[in-house]
VMD Tcl script that builds the backbone (N, CA, C; Angstrom):
set m [mol new atoms 300]
animate dup $m
set s [atomselect $m all]
$s set {name element resname resid chain x y z} {
  {N N MET 1 A 39.998 118.833 276.415}
  {CA C MET 1 A 39.463 119.385 275.214}
  {C C MET 1 A 37.938 118.880 275.050}
  {N N ASP 2 A 37.181 119.862 274.569}
  {CA C ASP 2 A 35.745 119.516 274.609}
  {C C ASP 2 A 35.425 118.427 273.542}
  {N N GLN 3 A 34.218 117.807 273.730}
  {CA C GLN 3 A 33.809 116.671 272.944}
  {C C GLN 3 A 33.721 116.840 271.439}
  {N N ALA 4 A 33.404 118.055 271.088}
  {CA C ALA 4 A 33.250 118.423 269.553}
  {C C ALA 4 A 34.669 118.371 268.985}
  {N N LEU 5 A 35.745 118.975 269.669}
  {CA C LEU 5 A 37.089 118.884 269.070}
  {C C LEU 5 A 37.582 117.629 269.204}
  {N N THR 6 A 37.346 116.861 270.173}
  {CA C THR 6 A 37.939 115.464 270.351}
  {C C THR 6 A 37.329 114.588 269.186}
  {N N GLN 7 A 36.038 114.738 268.897}
  {CA C GLN 7 A 35.479 113.986 267.829}
  {C C GLN 7 A 36.004 114.478 266.499}
  {N N LEU 8 A 36.180 115.698 266.238}
  {CA C LEU 8 A 36.743 116.109 265.027}
  {C C LEU 8 A 38.099 115.583 264.780}
  {N N PHE 9 A 38.929 115.751 265.865}
  {CA C PHE 9 A 40.371 115.124 265.563}
  {C C PHE 9 A 40.410 113.644 265.442}
  {N N GLU 10 A 39.491 112.926 266.140}
  {CA C GLU 10 A 39.281 111.563 265.987}
  {C C GLU 10 A 38.894 111.109 264.394}
  {N N HIS 11 A 37.949 111.928 264.034}
  {CA C HIS 11 A 37.484 111.735 262.604}
  {C C HIS 11 A 38.540 111.927 261.630}
  {N N LEU 12 A 39.427 113.134 261.843}
  {CA C LEU 12 A 40.432 113.418 260.914}
  {C C LEU 12 A 41.560 112.262 261.020}
  {N N TRP 13 A 41.828 111.778 262.225}
  {CA C TRP 13 A 42.721 110.689 262.376}
  {C C TRP 13 A 42.465 109.435 261.585}
  {N N GLN 14 A 41.106 109.088 261.674}
  {CA C GLN 14 A 40.605 107.894 261.014}
  {C C GLN 14 A 40.636 108.110 259.594}
  {N N GLN 15 A 40.358 109.221 258.960}
  {CA C GLN 15 A 40.592 109.546 257.575}
  {C C GLN 15 A 42.045 109.448 257.192}
  {N N PHE 16 A 42.980 109.956 257.923}
  {CA C PHE 16 A 44.295 109.870 257.718}
  {C C PHE 16 A 44.821 108.350 257.597}
  {N N VAL 17 A 44.444 107.655 258.702}
  {CA C VAL 17 A 44.864 106.192 258.815}
  {C C VAL 17 A 44.276 105.449 257.652}
  {N N ALA 18 A 43.155 105.814 257.137}
  {CA C ALA 18 A 42.587 105.111 255.927}
  {C C ALA 18 A 43.320 105.146 254.769}
  {N N VAL 19 A 44.094 106.304 254.441}
  {CA C VAL 19 A 44.939 106.513 253.439}
  {C C VAL 19 A 46.371 106.265 253.658}
  {N N THR 20 A 46.761 106.213 254.875}
  {CA C THR 20 A 48.103 106.032 255.384}
  {C C THR 20 A 48.107 104.982 256.507}
  {N N PRO 21 A 47.944 103.715 256.128}
  {CA C PRO 21 A 47.854 102.648 257.238}
  {C C PRO 21 A 49.043 102.588 258.110}
  {N N SER 22 A 50.248 102.831 257.660}
  {CA C SER 22 A 51.404 102.709 258.478}
  {C C SER 22 A 51.353 103.763 259.645}
  {N N ALA 23 A 50.498 104.892 259.471}
  {CA C ALA 23 A 50.564 105.813 260.569}
  {C C ALA 23 A 50.098 105.301 261.916}
  {N N GLN 24 A 49.180 104.240 261.894}
  {CA C GLN 24 A 48.754 103.575 263.015}
  {C C GLN 24 A 49.878 102.835 263.733}
  {N N LYS 25 A 50.617 102.145 262.878}
  {CA C LYS 25 A 51.817 101.330 263.510}
  {C C LYS 25 A 52.855 102.265 264.123}
  {N N ILE 26 A 53.077 103.275 263.312}
  {CA C ILE 26 A 54.089 104.365 263.864}
  {C C ILE 26 A 53.690 104.943 265.280}
  {N N HIS 27 A 52.413 105.333 265.234}
  {CA C HIS 27 A 51.854 105.779 266.609}
  {C C HIS 27 A 51.955 104.708 267.615}
  {N N GLN 28 A 51.715 103.524 267.359}
  {CA C GLN 28 A 51.878 102.465 268.386}
  {C C GLN 28 A 53.360 102.301 268.811}
  {N N LEU 29 A 54.198 102.374 267.815}
  {CA C LEU 29 A 55.641 102.195 268.140}
  {C C LEU 29 A 56.099 103.293 269.081}
  {N N LEU 30 A 55.829 104.597 268.637}
  {CA C LEU 30 A 56.311 105.800 269.337}
  {C C LEU 30 A 55.641 105.953 270.625}
  {N N GLY 31 A 54.392 105.609 270.758}
  {CA C GLY 31 A 53.615 105.720 272.065}
  {C C GLY 31 A 53.890 104.619 273.090}
  {N N GLN 32 A 54.516 103.515 272.627}
  {CA C GLN 32 A 54.749 102.343 273.444}
  {C C GLN 32 A 53.584 101.938 274.250}
  {N N GLY 33 A 52.415 101.852 273.608}
  {CA C GLY 33 A 51.259 101.440 274.138}
  {C C GLY 33 A 50.349 102.462 274.857}
  {N N HIS 34 A 50.830 103.721 274.777}
  {CA C HIS 34 A 50.150 104.766 275.331}
  {C C HIS 34 A 49.585 105.720 274.243}
  {N N PRO 35 A 48.575 106.430 274.409}
  {CA C PRO 35 A 48.050 107.320 273.275}
  {C C PRO 35 A 49.062 108.470 273.091}
  {N N ILE 36 A 49.233 108.986 271.962}
  {CA C ILE 36 A 50.042 110.068 271.544}
  {C C ILE 36 A 49.078 111.208 271.465}
  {N N GLN 37 A 49.566 112.435 272.038}
  {CA C GLN 37 A 48.816 113.582 271.863}
  {C C GLN 37 A 49.602 114.498 270.936}
  {N N ASN 38 A 49.008 114.783 269.732}
  {CA C ASN 38 A 49.705 115.672 268.788}
  {C C ASN 38 A 49.685 117.115 269.238}
  {N N ASP 39 A 50.811 117.712 269.056}
  {CA C ASP 39 A 50.798 119.247 269.525}
  {C C ASP 39 A 50.377 120.128 268.365}
  {N N HIS 40 A 50.267 119.606 267.064}
  {CA C HIS 40 A 49.741 120.286 265.953}
  {C C HIS 40 A 49.198 119.481 264.876}
  {N N ILE 41 A 48.368 120.016 263.944}
  {CA C ILE 41 A 48.045 119.417 262.663}
  {C C ILE 41 A 48.416 120.399 261.659}
  {N N ALA 42 A 48.715 119.849 260.473}
  {CA C ALA 42 A 49.077 120.670 259.307}
  {C C ALA 42 A 48.073 120.530 258.213}
  {N N LEU 43 A 47.537 121.448 257.685}
  {CA C LEU 43 A 46.594 121.329 256.542}
  {C C LEU 43 A 47.142 122.260 255.390}
  {N N ARG 44 A 47.049 121.644 254.207}
  {CA C ARG 44 A 47.637 122.283 252.973}
  {C C ARG 44 A 46.475 122.584 252.049}
  {N N THR 45 A 46.562 123.776 251.297}
  {CA C THR 45 A 45.633 124.107 250.319}
  {C C THR 45 A 46.214 124.963 249.313}
  {N N PHE 46 A 45.489 125.449 248.422}
  {CA C PHE 46 A 45.897 126.483 247.301}
  {C C PHE 46 A 45.287 127.868 247.553}
  {N N ASP 47 A 45.795 128.768 246.947}
  {CA C ASP 47 A 45.267 130.230 247.105}
  {C C ASP 47 A 44.024 130.496 246.335}
  {N N PHE 48 A 43.204 129.506 245.927}
  {CA C PHE 48 A 42.035 129.701 245.274}
  {C C PHE 48 A 40.946 130.266 246.268}
  {N N PRO 49 A 40.119 131.131 245.840}
  {CA C PRO 49 A 39.005 131.664 246.638}
  {C C PRO 49 A 38.197 130.637 247.340}
  {N N GLU 50 A 37.887 129.653 246.672}
  {CA C GLU 50 A 37.006 128.542 247.134}
  {C C GLU 50 A 37.671 127.625 248.248}
  {N N VAL 51 A 38.996 127.565 248.238}
  {CA C VAL 51 A 39.588 126.630 249.112}
  {C C VAL 51 A 40.789 127.216 249.834}
  {N N GLY 52 A 41.030 128.533 249.887}
  {CA C GLY 52 A 42.183 129.153 250.470}
  {C C GLY 52 A 42.183 129.046 251.964}
  {N N LEU 53 A 43.218 129.625 252.430}
  {CA C LEU 53 A 43.565 129.655 253.909}
  {C C LEU 53 A 42.381 130.210 254.628}
  {N N ALA 54 A 41.813 131.300 254.267}
  {CA C ALA 54 A 40.668 131.816 254.875}
  {C C ALA 54 A 39.483 130.925 255.032}
  {N N VAL 55 A 39.253 130.243 254.021}
  {CA C VAL 55 A 38.050 129.362 253.878}
  {C C VAL 55 A 38.329 128.119 254.964}
  {N N LEU 56 A 39.576 127.553 254.848}
  {CA C LEU 56 A 39.929 126.502 255.742}
  {C C LEU 56 A 39.902 126.878 257.240}
  {N N ALA 57 A 40.221 128.133 257.504}
  {CA C ALA 57 A 40.223 128.587 258.863}
  {C C ALA 57 A 38.938 128.779 259.514}
  {N N LYS 58 A 37.809 129.117 258.689}
  {CA C LYS 58 A 36.511 129.254 259.279}
  {C C LYS 58 A 36.029 128.265 260.203}
  {N N PRO 59 A 35.968 126.969 259.901}
  {CA C PRO 59 A 35.514 125.992 260.893}
  {C C PRO 59 A 36.305 125.931 262.152}
  {N N TRP 60 A 37.639 126.155 262.013}
  {CA C TRP 60 A 38.483 126.190 263.278}
  {C C TRP 60 A 38.169 127.477 264.142}
  {N N LEU 61 A 37.909 128.591 263.498}
  {CA C LEU 61 A 37.593 129.821 264.141}
  {C C LEU 61 A 36.179 129.510 264.973}
  {N N ALA 62 A 35.284 128.843 264.217}
  {CA C ALA 62 A 33.995 128.560 264.861}
  {C C ALA 62 A 34.195 127.613 266.075}
  {N N LEU 63 A 35.182 126.815 266.132}
  {CA C LEU 63 A 35.409 125.922 267.336}
  {C C LEU 63 A 36.356 126.655 268.326}
  {N N GLY 64 A 36.666 127.922 268.234}
  {CA C GLY 64 A 37.294 128.689 269.257}
  {C C GLY 64 A 38.734 128.996 269.046}
  {N N TYR 65 A 39.287 128.516 267.860}
  {CA C TYR 65 A 40.585 128.747 267.559}
  {C C TYR 65 A 40.867 130.147 267.330}
  {N N VAL 66 A 42.075 130.705 267.624}
  {CA C VAL 66 A 42.335 132.130 267.456}
  {C C VAL 66 A 43.555 132.205 266.541}
  {N N PRO 67 A 43.363 133.117 265.538}
  {CA C PRO 67 A 44.598 133.361 264.642}
  {C C PRO 67 A 45.796 133.839 265.386}
  {N N GLN 68 A 46.948 133.299 264.914}
  {CA C GLN 68 A 48.179 133.660 265.446}
  {C C GLN 68 A 49.098 134.175 264.237}
  {N N GLU 69 A 50.326 133.899 264.421}
  {CA C GLU 69 A 51.340 134.477 263.463}
  {C C GLU 69 A 51.143 133.963 262.050}
  {N N GLN 70 A 51.443 134.828 261.078}
  {CA C GLN 70 A 51.428 134.533 259.657}
  {C C GLN 70 A 52.884 134.250 259.268}
  {N N TYR 71 A 52.951 133.555 258.159}
  {CA C TYR 71 A 54.332 133.285 257.729}
  {C C TYR 71 A 54.275 133.325 256.108}
  {N N GLU 72 A 55.440 133.850 255.528}
  {CA C GLU 72 A 55.572 133.828 254.163}
  {C C GLU 72 A 56.795 133.086 253.723}
  {N N PHE 73 A 56.837 132.089 252.983}
  {CA C PHE 73 A 57.932 131.248 252.535}
  {C C PHE 73 A 58.109 131.528 251.020}
  {N N VAL 74 A 58.819 132.534 250.851}
  {CA C VAL 74 A 58.907 133.083 249.412}
  {C C VAL 74 A 59.325 132.035 248.399}
  {N N ASN 75 A 60.461 131.399 248.705}
  {CA C ASN 75 A 61.105 130.344 247.833}
  {C C ASN 75 A 60.158 129.256 247.552}
  {N N LYS 76 A 59.357 128.947 248.630}
  {CA C LYS 76 A 58.408 127.722 248.320}
  {C C LYS 76 A 57.056 128.185 247.963}
  {N N LYS 77 A 56.829 129.461 247.791}
  {CA C LYS 77 A 55.603 129.988 247.193}
  {C C LYS 77 A 54.420 129.636 248.171}
  {N N LEU 78 A 54.626 129.804 249.567}
  {CA C LEU 78 A 53.669 129.476 250.481}
  {C C LEU 78 A 53.283 130.573 251.364}
  {N N HIS 79 A 52.048 130.786 251.707}
  {CA C HIS 79 A 51.594 131.757 252.720}
  {C C HIS 79 A 50.998 130.805 253.821}
  {N N ALA 80 A 51.288 131.077 255.022}
  {CA C ALA 80 A 50.806 130.129 256.186}
  {C C ALA 80 A 50.479 130.878 257.416}
  {N N GLN 81 A 49.579 130.361 258.225}
  {CA C GLN 81 A 49.345 130.860 259.530}
  {C C GLN 81 A 48.979 129.733 260.364}
  {N N TYR 82 A 49.131 129.949 261.679}
  {CA C TYR 82 A 48.757 129.043 262.766}
  {C C TYR 82 A 47.681 129.529 263.611}
  {N N PHE 83 A 46.884 128.577 264.194}
  {CA C PHE 83 A 45.872 128.937 265.016}
  {C C PHE 83 A 45.943 128.220 266.454}
  {N N SER 84 A 45.646 128.780 267.412}
  {CA C SER 84 A 45.648 128.197 268.688}
  {C C SER 84 A 44.237 128.286 269.353}
  {N N HIS 85 A 44.054 127.293 270.335}
  {CA C HIS 85 A 42.816 127.104 270.925}
  {C C HIS 85 A 43.152 127.559 272.488}
  {N N PRO 86 A 42.049 128.128 273.114}
  {CA C PRO 86 A 42.258 128.510 274.563}
  {C C PRO 86 A 42.558 127.291 275.423}
  {N N ASP 87 A 42.126 126.123 274.977}
  {CA C ASP 87 A 42.404 124.902 275.710}
  {C C ASP 87 A 43.756 124.481 275.355}
  {N N PRO 88 A 44.747 124.443 276.234}
  {CA C PRO 88 A 46.158 124.058 275.913}
  {C C PRO 88 A 46.370 122.677 275.521}
  {N N SER 89 A 45.332 121.829 275.796}
  {CA C SER 89 A 45.395 120.418 275.350}
  {C C SER 89 A 45.067 120.177 273.945}
  {N N ALA 90 A 44.357 121.196 273.224}
  {CA C ALA 90 A 44.073 121.166 271.869}
  {C C ALA 90 A 45.301 121.472 271.051}
  {N N PRO 91 A 45.392 120.713 270.059}
  {CA C PRO 91 A 46.683 120.940 269.169}
  {C C PRO 91 A 46.544 122.233 268.299}
  {N N LEU 92 A 47.642 122.839 268.050}
  {CA C LEU 92 A 47.613 123.936 267.109}
  {C C LEU 92 A 47.254 123.503 265.751}
  {N N VAL 93 A 46.722 124.363 265.031}
  {CA C VAL 93 A 46.318 124.060 263.605}
  {C C VAL 93 A 47.200 125.006 262.655}
  {N N PHE 94 A 47.978 124.452 261.808}
  {CA C PHE 94 A 48.905 125.199 260.925}
  {C C PHE 94 A 48.209 124.947 259.513}
  {N N ILE 95 A 47.919 126.090 258.837}
  {CA C ILE 95 A 47.370 125.945 257.526}
  {C C ILE 95 A 48.240 126.800 256.575}
  {N N SER 96 A 48.728 126.073 255.486}
  {CA C SER 96 A 49.471 126.710 254.477}
  {C C SER 96 A 48.867 126.683 253.159}
  {N N GLU 97 A 48.953 127.665 252.320}
  {CA C GLU 97 A 48.401 127.661 251.026}
  {C C GLU 97 A 49.469 127.959 249.923}
  {N N LEU 98 A 49.455 127.175 248.921}
  {CA C LEU 98 A 50.462 127.294 247.820}
  {C C LEU 98 A 50.029 128.510 246.961}
  {N N LYS 99 A 50.934 129.366 246.612}
  {CA C LYS 99 A 50.627 130.464 245.771}
  {C C LYS 99 A 50.561 129.970 244.311}
  {N N THR 100 A 49.528 130.065 243.627}
  {CA C THR 100 A 49.549 129.750 242.216}
  {C C THR 100 A 49.934 130.773 241.274}
}
mol reanalyze $m
mol bondsrecalc $m
mol representation Tube
mol addrep $m
């Protein structure tokens, strides 16, 4: 995975751990002392034009991610799509937006 993606995921992880300190302990437990490679990340948003799925997807597209399947979860009022990167070591990015 290229340096820009590695740095982005490290930054996102540090932000996540800052608000969810137990995540670090869980990773240590599950990894048994070895780094864990995530197969995907999930981002959640609302269907507002300023922050919708298309807006959240733009930076990932600029980093080389490619749009894949879209999903509709009618009962949960969610529209979702996942994005993959040509580098198979890069995690998938799954973005869902709540329909308001």
